[in-house]
C-alpha positions, 0 to 999 in steps of 0.5 A: 259320211261328206269328204272334205278334201283341203287342196294343203295343210289346214289348221288342227282347230279347223280339222276339228271344225269341219269334221262337224260337217263330215271327213277331212282329208288333206290333198297328197298332190294328185288333186285331180285324181283325189277329187273325184271322191270329194263332196266338198273342195276346201281351196287354200293357194293351190290352182284349181282348173277346170279340167279339176273341176270337172273331175269332181263329179260328187263336188258340191261346194267349193270354198275359197280359204279367202277373198282372192278367188283368181285360182279358182276356175270360176266359169268351169264351177258355174257351169257345173253347177258347183257353188264358190264361197269365199271369205272376203270380210275376215282377213283385212285387219291382219292382212293390213298389219302384215302389210305393215311389217313388210312396210317398216322392214323395208322401209327401215332396210332391215334387209341390208342392215342384217348384211352388216353382220358379214364379215367386214361389213359393220361400218356399212351401217353408216351408209344405209339410211331408212325412211322416216314415216312421218311426213312421208306420202304412202301410195295404196293401189286398190282400196278394199277392206285390206287398202283402207285399212293399211291407209288408217294404219299409215295415217296413224304414223303421220304419213299423207295417203293417196291411192288409185282404184278405177273403181272407186269415184271421187265422191262419198265412197272415198275414205276420210284423209285418203286423196285419189289420183291416177296411177302415174301420179301416185307413183311420181309422188309417193314414198311407199307403194303398196299393192292390194288390187285383185288380180283381173286382166285390167291389173295382169301387169299393173305394175310395169317398166314404164310404171317404175320407170315414173317413180320420183325419189326411189320409193319403198314398193310392197306386194300383198296382193298377187305377183302377177300386178308386177310385170315380172320378178326380175322387173322388181331387181332392175328397178332396184339397180336403176334407183326406181325403187329403194327396196321390196317388200314382198309376200306375193310372186308370179310362180309360187311357191318361189324357187330357193334359187331365185334372186329375189332371196339374194338381194338384201334390198328385198324382205321376202315373206312366203304368202303367209303375211295375215296368216294369223291364229284369229283369221284361221279361227274365223276364216274357217268358221264363215268357210263352215257356215256358208258350206253347211248352207249349200249343203242345206239348198239354202244361199250361203252369205259370200257366194262368189258365182250367184247364176248357179242360185237356180240350180240350188234347191 
């Protein structure tokens, strides 16, 4: 019987779906030793490095529950002849909606308003002024499927949308109603900036001290991409204190899980969610169905629909 090992918990419905392939187990924390008995590794947000992959002597496929694969050592998987599949096309809508939950919470300064319930804090509400979205400028860094959907919703709010994406030409592929600009110009013009670029060597630390120092009017910043796109959590607190930013919404962090002692969790100007803003019931249904299909394709010696490392195709019969 095939054995499927998940790096973290999965919904009950996903268990039933994946049990059509084999026995489903969840790692108890010693992933490197547990993977030795697995035929399929189902990766959630945990890091799977080369040593872990090489320990999986029986591994036939690695499946990532989402679009980003920066937490999987693709070179090691390819060298071992293990196909890596993901689910890139099922999360745009729930991630965009989750992003807007963070944008609205930060822009309306809900954390600071919540703090007004502290003793003698009631009258502080008069000094807290939220942002009107209608007529404001939204800046999107990364125009993949999620970024484009965030922009579409922003236009429905009556916002002007600008975007920075070095991989997107200013031509027919540019989404309607979106103005492409450089990162420096974007940060100098926007009222809200939201990050949706993948984590690569080019985007690691993209939002650094120089970038945030070039903002105008203290915009809201939301990061639902990867924590490392921002050059350190402390930089965000500095940017708030210096007036470079007015509020921050975060679903991702440079180090996860975020420590309960983090000052980000104590600052009412920061809205935090635990890398889960896009995890909805429909997302779970669609992502695990897509992965089941691709895992089945690999096990049958066929090309999966969402193959991340196509160099392994020569090894598929």
